[in-house]
C-alpha positions as CSV (number, residue, x, y, z in Angstrom):
1,M,154.2,-48.5,137.0
2,W,154.6,-45.5,138.9
3,F,156.1,-43.5,136.6
4,L,153.3,-43.8,133.8
5,F,151.3,-42.9,136.5
6,V,152.6,-39.6,137.3
7,V,152.9,-38.7,133.1
8,L,149.5,-39.2,133.2
9,N,148.5,-37.4,136.4
10,F,150.7,-34.4,135.2
11,T,149.0,-34.2,131.7
12,A,145.6,-34.2,133.3
13,V,146.6,-31.6,135.5
14,A,147.8,-29.6,133.0
15,F,144.7,-30.0,131.2
16,F,142.4,-28.7,133.6
17,S,145.0,-26.0,134.6
18,T,145.5,-24.7,130.8
19,G,141.5,-24.6,130.8
20,R,141.3,-22.3,133.5
21,V,144.3,-20.6,132.1
22,G,142.8,-19.5,128.7
23,T,139.7,-18.3,130.3
24,H,142.3,-16.1,132.3
25,L,144.1,-15.1,129.4
26,S,140.7,-13.7,127.3
27,K,140.4,-11.5,130.3
28,Y,144.3,-10.2,130.6
29,T,145.4,-6.8,130.7
30,I,148.1,-6.1,133.1
31,G,149.8,-8.2,135.6
32,K,151.1,-11.4,136.4
33,I,150.8,-14.1,133.7
34,P,150.2,-17.6,135.4
35,T,152.9,-19.8,135.9
36,A,151.2,-22.7,134.4
37,F,151.1,-20.6,131.1
38,K,154.9,-20.1,132.0
39,H,155.9,-23.8,131.3
40,I,154.2,-24.6,128.2
41,P,156.9,-23.6,125.9
42,S,159.2,-26.2,127.8
43,M,156.5,-29.2,127.1
44,Q,157.2,-31.6,124.4
45,L,153.4,-31.4,123.2
46,W,153.2,-28.0,123.6
47,E,151.1,-27.0,120.5
48,E,148.4,-29.2,121.7
49,V,148.5,-27.6,125.4
50,L,148.6,-24.4,123.7
51,Y,145.4,-25.0,122.0
52,I,143.8,-26.0,125.1
53,T,144.1,-22.2,126.3
54,E,142.6,-20.9,123.1
55,P,144.4,-18.4,121.7
56,E,142.0,-17.1,119.5
57,N,140.4,-15.6,122.4
58,W,143.4,-13.9,123.8
59,S,143.4,-10.4,125.2
60,P,145.8,-8.4,122.7
61,N,148.1,-7.6,126.0
62,A,147.6,-11.4,126.6
63,L,149.4,-12.3,123.0
64,Y,152.2,-9.7,123.7
65,Q,153.0,-11.5,126.7
66,A,153.0,-15.2,125.4
67,T,154.8,-13.9,122.5
68,R,157.6,-12.4,124.7
69,I,157.4,-15.6,126.5
70,F,157.5,-18.3,123.4
71,A,160.2,-15.7,121.6
72,S,162.6,-15.8,124.3
73,N,162.3,-19.8,125.0
74,F,161.7,-21.2,121.5
75,G,164.2,-21.7,118.9
76,A,163.6,-20.3,115.5
77,K,161.7,-23.4,114.0
78,K,159.1,-23.2,117.1
79,A,158.7,-20.0,116.8
80,E,158.2,-19.6,113.2
81,R,155.3,-22.0,114.3
82,F,154.2,-20.3,117.1
83,Y,154.0,-17.0,114.7
84,K,152.1,-18.6,111.8
85,L,149.7,-20.7,113.5
86,V,148.8,-18.0,116.2
87,L,150.4,-14.5,115.7
88,L,149.5,-13.9,111.9
89,P,146.0,-14.9,111.9
90,R,145.2,-12.7,114.8
91,V,146.9,-9.8,113.3
92,R,144.7,-10.3,110.2
93,E,141.6,-11.0,111.9
94,D,142.4,-7.4,113.9
95,I,143.1,-5.5,111.0
96,R,139.8,-7.0,109.4
97,K,137.5,-6.5,112.0
98,N,138.9,-3.1,113.1
99,K,140.5,-1.6,110.5
100,R,143.6,-0.8,112.3
101,L,146.0,-2.8,114.4
102,H,145.8,-2.8,118.3
103,F,148.5,-1.1,119.9
104,A,149.5,-4.3,121.8
105,L,149.5,-6.3,118.5
106,Y,151.8,-3.8,116.9
107,Q,154.2,-4.1,120.5
108,T,153.7,-8.2,119.9
109,L,155.1,-7.5,116.4
110,K,158.5,-5.9,117.1
111,K,158.8,-8.5,119.9
112,A,158.4,-11.0,117.6
113,L,161.3,-9.1,116.0
114,Y,164.0,-10.6,118.3
115,K,163.9,-14.1,116.2
116,P,164.6,-12.6,112.5
117,A,164.1,-15.8,110.8
118,A,161.1,-16.9,112.3
119,F,159.4,-13.6,111.6
120,F,160.0,-13.2,108.1
121,K,159.2,-17.5,107.7
122,G,156.2,-16.9,109.8
123,I,154.8,-13.8,109.6
124,L,156.5,-11.9,106.3
125,F,156.6,-14.8,103.6
126,P,153.0,-15.7,104.4
127,L,152.0,-12.3,104.1
128,C,153.6,-12.1,100.7
129,E,151.9,-15.3,99.5
130,V,147.9,-13.9,100.1
131,F,148.9,-10.2,99.5
132,A,146.2,-8.0,99.0
133,C,145.5,-4.5,99.7
134,V,143.6,-4.8,102.7
135,Y,147.0,-5.9,103.9
136,A,148.8,-2.8,102.5
137,G,148.9,-1.2,105.8
138,L,150.4,-4.2,107.7
139,W,152.8,-4.2,105.2
140,C,153.7,-0.6,106.3
141,I,153.7,-1.4,109.9
142,V,155.7,-4.2,109.8
143,I,158.4,-2.5,107.4
144,D,158.3,0.5,109.8
145,I,159.3,-2.1,112.7
146,F,162.0,-4.0,110.6
147,V,164.2,-0.5,109.9
148,V,163.0,1.2,113.6
149,S,164.4,-2.1,115.3
150,Q,167.8,-1.8,112.7
């Protein structure tokens, strides 16, 4: 009974804490990342907790830090899922909205290459499926990143 109380109490604390983390990450430019956010990769229900923080509202610099944390703590499958659900839509939206890629998002794509299998399955192959002329510039950037990192 005590164990159940601790688990329920932890999920409630995690819920409120990550809600505040999301507002912090939407304004983040430089500095420390909240420690509550650093614990998300070790959680079993990491996707649900991640979506509480509203990743679509994160700043580009916060997305870079998140990719750095998730790429180093996840295996290839979980990293691929993070890239496909969070990183790829954000990169597409930034290019569609600004007609260019933010430098922090460029750095994020470079950091995502630390897991090459996840990068190809989560970012490059989905781009191949819905290739359009709008993303031709992104293709050049991605190929440039891959060639430079080799």
